[in-house]
C-alpha positions as CSV (number, residue, x, y, z in Angstrom):
1,M,30.9,-20.9,204.5
2,L,29.4,-18.8,201.7
3,V,32.6,-17.3,200.6
4,A,33.5,-21.0,199.7
5,T,29.9,-21.3,198.2
6,A,30.3,-17.8,195.7
7,A,34.0,-19.5,194.9
8,A,32.7,-22.7,194.0
9,A,29.3,-20.8,191.5
10,Q,32.4,-18.7,189.5
11,L,34.2,-22.2,188.6
12,R,33.6,-23.0,185.2
13,T,33.9,-26.0,182.9
14,L,35.4,-25.4,179.4
15,P,34.3,-27.6,176.9
16,P,37.4,-29.4,175.7
17,E,36.1,-29.3,171.9
18,A,36.3,-25.3,172.7
19,Q,39.0,-23.3,170.4
20,L,41.6,-20.9,171.4
21,A,41.5,-17.7,169.6
22,H,41.4,-13.8,169.9
23,M,37.6,-12.1,169.0
24,S,36.7,-8.9,168.7
25,F,33.2,-7.4,167.9
26,I,32.5,-6.5,164.1
27,E,28.7,-5.6,163.9
28,A,25.3,-6.8,164.7
29,N,25.8,-10.4,163.9
30,A,29.5,-10.7,163.3
31,V,32.6,-11.4,164.8
32,D,36.3,-11.0,163.7
33,V,38.2,-14.4,165.2
34,D,41.9,-14.1,164.4
35,G,41.2,-12.0,161.4
36,S,38.3,-14.1,160.2
37,R,35.0,-12.8,159.9
38,M,32.6,-15.2,161.7
39,E,28.4,-15.1,162.0
40,L,26.9,-15.4,165.4
41,S,24.4,-18.2,165.6
42,P,21.1,-17.6,166.9
43,G,20.9,-17.3,170.3
44,A,24.5,-16.9,170.5
45,Q,26.2,-16.3,174.1
46,I,29.5,-14.2,175.2
47,R,30.5,-15.0,178.9
48,D,33.1,-12.6,180.7
49,E,35.9,-13.6,182.7
50,S,33.0,-13.7,185.3
51,N,31.2,-15.9,183.8
52,R,28.5,-13.1,183.1
53,I,26.9,-13.1,179.6
54,I,27.2,-9.8,177.9
55,L,26.0,-8.6,174.8
56,P,28.4,-9.0,171.5
57,V,28.9,-5.3,171.5
58,A,30.5,-5.5,175.1
59,L,33.3,-7.8,173.6
60,P,36.7,-6.2,174.2
61,P,38.4,-6.0,170.8
62,A,41.1,-8.9,170.9
63,S,39.8,-10.8,173.5
64,L,41.5,-14.4,174.3
65,V,38.4,-16.3,174.2
66,C,37.4,-20.1,173.6
67,Y,34.7,-20.9,171.9
68,V,32.6,-23.4,169.9
69,V,30.5,-23.2,166.7
70,D,27.0,-24.7,165.8
71,A,26.1,-27.4,163.4
72,D,26.3,-24.6,160.7
73,G,29.5,-23.3,161.6
74,R,28.6,-20.2,163.6
75,V,29.8,-19.2,166.6
76,H,27.7,-20.2,169.5
77,R,29.3,-19.9,172.8
78,V,32.3,-17.7,173.8
79,W,34.3,-17.4,177.3
80,I,36.5,-14.5,177.7
81,L,39.2,-16.4,179.5
82,T,40.9,-15.4,182.9
83,P,44.4,-15.1,183.0
84,E,44.7,-18.6,184.8
85,E,41.9,-20.3,182.1
86,A,44.7,-19.0,179.6
87,A,47.6,-19.8,181.3
88,R,45.9,-23.7,181.5
89,R,44.7,-23.5,177.9
90,G,48.4,-21.8,176.7
């Protein structure tokens, strides 16, 4: 029973408007998104494959991600994709 509960907690739903890209950390509040520099929004969140929030500096280079931007066009939420998520989004 506990295993099923833990597995259910790991499921995540990516927003349909999330864009697919390769992303790398550049500096303090900037990331490279498919070769273009983009700013991170205040309070931006980056989640790893286990859905844990990580610091931007911990973003592995050229990570395949889904991301959404805020009203000002800054990167606001990022999800590093698992192989299964990448196959579904592919």
